[in-house]
N, C-alpha and C positions, 0 to 999 in steps of 0.2 A: 138691639136687645138679645137677639139670638147669639150674636158674637160674644157678648158678656157671659151668657149662660154657657156657651161652648168653652170659653176660656176657664171659667170656674170649674166646669166638669173635668176638663183636662188637668187642671191644677189639683183637684181632689183625687183623681185617679193616680196621678204621679206621686202625690204625697202618700197615698195609701200603699203604693208599691214600695216606695222608699222606706217607710216606717215598718212595714211587715217584713221586708227583706233584710233589715238590719238586726232583727232580734234573733236569738239563738233558738234552734228547734228544741223540742222536748228531748229528743235523742241526744243532742249535744249537751244539754244541761245534765241529763242522767249520766252521760259518759264522764263529764267533769266531776260530778259528785262521786261516782264510783272510783275514779282515779284518786281523788283526794282522800277517800276513805281507805283505799289500799295503801297509799303513801303514808298515811298516819299509822296504819297497822304495822307496816314494815318498819317504820322508824321506832315504834314501840318495841318490836321484837329485837331490833338491833341493840336498843338500849338494854334489854333484858340479857342478851348474849354478852354484851360488854360488862354488865354487872356480874354475871356468872364467871367470866374470865378473871375479873378483879378478885372475886372471892376465892377462886381456885389458886390464883397467884399468891394470895395472902396465906393460904394453907401451905403452899410450897415454901414460902419465905419464913414461916413460923419455925422458931428454933427449938421448940419442944420436940422430944423424940416421938417419931411416928409409931402408931400401933403396928403397922405393917410397912416397913421401909421399902419393900419391893413395889409398892404402889406409887411412890413418889415419881420415878421416871415415867410411868404411864401417864400420870397427871400432867407432867411437864410436856409430854408429847401432845396430849389433848389440848393443852393451853396453846402450844405452838401452832397446831392445826387450826384451832378456832381463831387465833389472832391473824392467821394468814388469809382468812376469808375477807374479801372486800366486796361490798355491795353499795352501789349508789342508785338512788331513786332517779329514774330518767326524767328529763324535763317534759312537761306537758306539751303535747303537740298543739299547734295553734289552729288547726282546721282539718277538714276532711281530706283535703288534698295532701297535706303533710302525712296524715295517717296512711293514706293509700300508697304514697311513695315509700313509706317506711316498712310497709308489709308486703 
């Protein structure tokens, strides 16, 4: 009888360790949520920048006479500078070890 109780106790302790060790900590969950929030924000801002570039390009391409023709080259320079900016959202790291290695 003692042996059965001992086996059950060892099994329950092992199962408890396995199940609690496999879940993400609150810190990891919070970090993932923060990463996803920032990734969404950055993507939204990149879309806003791209929309602004397209609107500015439409102004440059417009064949109507400009009110101030001297501003057209400046706008073309700004469009070129903004178009040259490249940003990619980095991949989410898979664990604390990868984060530690990356920093």
